[in-house]
C-alpha positions as CSV (number, residue, x, y, z in Angstrom):
1,M,-74.5,-8.8,-12.8
2,K,-75.3,-9.6,-9.2
3,L,-73.4,-7.1,-7.0
4,N,-73.8,-9.3,-3.9
5,S,-72.1,-12.3,-5.7
6,K,-69.4,-14.1,-3.7
7,Y,-67.0,-13.7,-6.7
8,F,-67.6,-9.8,-6.8
9,D,-66.9,-9.7,-3.0
10,S,-63.5,-11.4,-3.5
11,I,-62.2,-8.6,-5.7
12,R,-63.9,-5.7,-4.0
13,A,-61.4,-3.0,-2.9
14,A,-60.9,-3.0,0.8
15,P,-62.3,0.2,2.5
16,K,-60.0,2.7,3.8
17,R,-60.6,1.9,7.4
18,A,-59.5,-1.8,6.6
19,A,-56.3,-0.5,4.9
20,D,-55.5,1.7,7.9
21,D,-56.1,-1.1,10.3
22,A,-53.7,-3.3,8.3
23,D,-51.0,-0.5,8.3
24,R,-51.3,-0.1,12.1
25,K,-50.7,-3.9,12.5
26,K,-47.7,-3.8,10.1
27,H,-46.1,-0.5,11.3
28,P,-45.7,1.2,14.7
29,T,-47.6,4.3,15.6
30,C,-46.2,7.6,14.6
31,Q,-44.0,9.1,17.4
32,W,-44.9,12.7,16.4
33,K,-46.8,14.1,19.5
34,G,-50.5,13.9,19.0
35,C,-50.4,11.7,15.9
36,N,-51.6,8.2,16.0
37,R,-51.1,7.3,12.2
38,P,-49.0,4.3,11.1
39,A,-45.4,5.0,10.9
40,P,-43.6,3.3,8.1
41,H,-40.8,5.8,7.8
42,R,-37.6,6.1,9.9
43,A,-35.7,9.1,10.9
44,P,-32.3,9.3,12.6
45,K,-32.4,10.4,16.2
46,G,-29.2,12.7,15.8
47,R,-25.5,12.9,16.4
48,G,-24.4,10.7,19.3
49,R,-27.3,8.3,18.9
50,D,-26.2,6.7,15.7
51,G,-28.2,3.6,14.8
52,E,-31.2,4.9,16.6
53,Y,-34.3,6.1,14.7
54,F,-37.8,7.8,15.2
55,A,-40.8,6.2,13.5
56,F,-43.0,8.7,11.7
57,C,-45.8,8.9,9.2
58,V,-45.1,10.3,5.8
59,D,-46.2,13.9,6.7
60,H,-44.2,14.0,9.9
61,V,-41.1,12.5,8.5
62,R,-41.0,15.2,5.9
63,E,-41.5,17.9,8.5
64,Y,-38.8,16.4,10.6
65,N,-36.2,16.1,7.8
66,A,-36.9,19.7,6.8
67,S,-35.6,21.0,10.2
68,Y,-33.0,18.2,10.9
69,N,-29.5,19.4,11.4
70,Y,-26.8,16.8,12.3
71,F,-24.2,19.5,13.1
72,D,-26.3,21.3,15.6
73,G,-24.3,22.4,18.6
74,M,-20.9,21.8,16.8
75,S,-18.4,24.7,16.2
76,D,-17.2,25.6,12.7
77,A,-14.0,23.9,13.3
78,E,-15.7,20.7,14.5
79,V,-17.8,20.8,11.4
80,S,-14.8,21.2,9.1
81,D,-13.0,18.3,10.8
82,F,-16.0,16.1,10.5
83,Q,-16.3,16.9,6.7
84,K,-12.5,16.1,6.2
85,D,-12.8,12.7,8.1
86,A,-15.9,12.0,6.1
87,M,-13.9,11.9,2.9
88,T,-12.0,8.8,4.2
89,G,-15.0,7.2,5.8
90,H,-13.7,8.4,9.3
91,R,-10.9,6.0,9.0
92,P,-7.4,7.0,10.4
93,T,-4.9,8.3,7.8
94,W,-1.3,9.4,7.7
95,K,1.1,11.2,5.4
96,V,2.5,9.4,2.3
97,G,5.9,7.9,3.2
98,A,5.1,7.4,7.0
99,N,5.5,3.8,8.1
100,S,3.5,2.1,10.7
101,W,5.9,3.0,13.4
102,A,5.5,6.7,12.6
103,H,1.8,6.7,13.2
104,G,1.7,4.3,16.1
105,T,-0.2,1.4,14.7
106,S,2.8,-1.1,14.3
107,A,3.0,-4.2,16.5
108,K,6.1,-4.6,18.4
109,V,8.8,-6.3,16.6
110,S,10.5,-7.9,19.5
111,G,8.8,-11.1,18.7
112,A,10.1,-11.3,15.2
113,R,12.0,-14.5,15.8
114,G,10.0,-15.8,18.6
115,G,6.4,-16.7,19.2
116,G,3.9,-14.3,20.6
117,D,2.0,-11.4,19.1
118,G,4.8,-9.3,17.6
119,F,6.0,-8.9,14.1
120,R,5.7,-12.6,13.3
121,E,2.0,-12.4,13.6
122,H,2.0,-10.1,10.5
123,D,4.8,-12.1,8.8
124,P,3.9,-15.8,9.5
125,H,6.1,-17.1,6.7
126,D,9.1,-15.0,7.5
127,L,9.2,-13.4,4.2
128,F,10.3,-10.0,5.4
129,A,12.8,-11.5,7.9
130,E,14.3,-13.6,5.1
131,Q,14.6,-10.4,2.9
132,A,16.3,-8.7,5.9
133,R,18.8,-11.5,6.3
134,Q,19.7,-11.5,2.6
135,A,20.2,-7.7,2.8
136,R,22.6,-8.2,5.7
137,E,24.6,-10.9,3.9
138,Q,25.0,-8.9,0.6
139,P,28.4,-7.3,0.2
140,A,28.5,-3.6,0.5
141,E,28.1,-1.6,-2.6
142,Q,31.4,-1.1,-4.5
143,R,32.8,2.4,-4.3
144,R,33.4,4.1,-7.7
145,T,36.7,4.1,-9.2
146,L,39.1,6.4,-7.4
147,K,41.1,9.0,-9.2
148,P,44.9,9.0,-8.9
149,I,45.0,11.9,-6.6
150,E,42.3,10.3,-4.5
151,R,44.3,7.2,-4.1
152,K,47.5,9.3,-3.3
153,S,45.5,11.2,-0.6
154,L,44.4,7.9,0.9
155,E,48.0,6.8,0.9
156,A,49.2,9.9,2.7
157,L,46.8,8.8,5.4
158,H,48.1,5.2,5.3
159,L,44.7,3.9,4.3
160,P,43.6,1.4,1.7
161,E,41.2,2.4,-1.2
162,T,38.4,0.6,0.5
163,A,38.5,2.8,3.7
164,S,35.2,4.0,4.9
165,K,34.3,7.6,5.8
166,Q,34.5,6.8,9.5
167,E,38.0,5.2,9.1
168,I,39.2,8.2,7.2
169,K,38.0,10.5,10.0
170,T,39.5,8.4,12.7
171,R,42.9,8.1,11.0
172,F,43.1,11.8,10.3
173,K,42.5,12.6,14.0
174,E,45.1,10.1,15.0
175,L,47.8,11.4,12.5
176,V,47.1,15.1,13.4
177,K,47.7,14.4,17.2
178,R,50.9,12.3,16.3
179,H,52.5,14.8,14.0
180,H,51.4,18.0,15.7
181,P,54.5,20.2,16.4
182,D,53.7,20.3,20.2
183,S,54.1,16.6,20.3
184,N,57.4,16.6,18.4
185,G,59.3,19.4,20.0
186,G,58.9,21.8,17.1
187,D,60.5,19.4,14.6
188,T,60.1,21.0,11.1
189,R,59.8,17.5,9.4
190,S,56.7,16.9,11.4
191,E,55.2,20.1,10.3
192,D,55.6,19.2,6.7
193,T,54.1,15.8,7.3
194,L,51.2,17.4,9.0
195,R,50.6,19.8,6.2
196,E,50.5,16.9,3.8
197,I,48.0,15.0,5.9
198,I,45.7,18.1,6.2
199,Q,45.8,18.7,2.5
200,A,45.0,15.0,1.7
201,Y,42.1,15.1,4.2
202,N,40.6,18.3,2.7
203,Y,40.9,16.8,-0.8
204,L,39.0,13.7,0.1
205,K,36.4,15.8,1.9
206,R,35.9,17.9,-1.2
207,S,35.6,14.7,-3.4
208,G,32.8,13.4,-1.1
209,L,34.8,10.5,0.3
210,V,34.5,11.9,3.8
């Protein structure tokens, strides 16, 4: 076998110097002080310089990583807050049940029916607006069937069975003022009427109708 054959030369392993030269052309020089070896490895420059890296050779990247501390200079509270935020990828969070208005990320709703960058931008097909319209047009929920004494108490206040809480409160104040003895010259009949009104109102209150 001829060692100086052109075929033997084509498969001869490249010498170490040739390999190092190839690495230097392919990779930058190590940034470790005093080192001029190829630097195929990257190492982060630290907090506040995210996305920036040093270029080191394999030995110096190991030495750098062994002493690297991302939290250097941060207090225990800051480290704790960082770790909590890391659990959500440092994205903003809010408590369950809090809507977008509660945490300040909602767009203004003043443009719901008009153009511009209000609620309509987030509801281009008016789906939520239509739901709100239907809710307004739906009749109020029917009150439970009243007991006879509850109906009688409403009659004492001259109110229908469908009277709302606010209507009951308003009528009660009107009748108390009208039938108070001071407004009727001490008429005993007015006192009896006032007593009946107060009893009726108190019963409605205990029944949850007020």
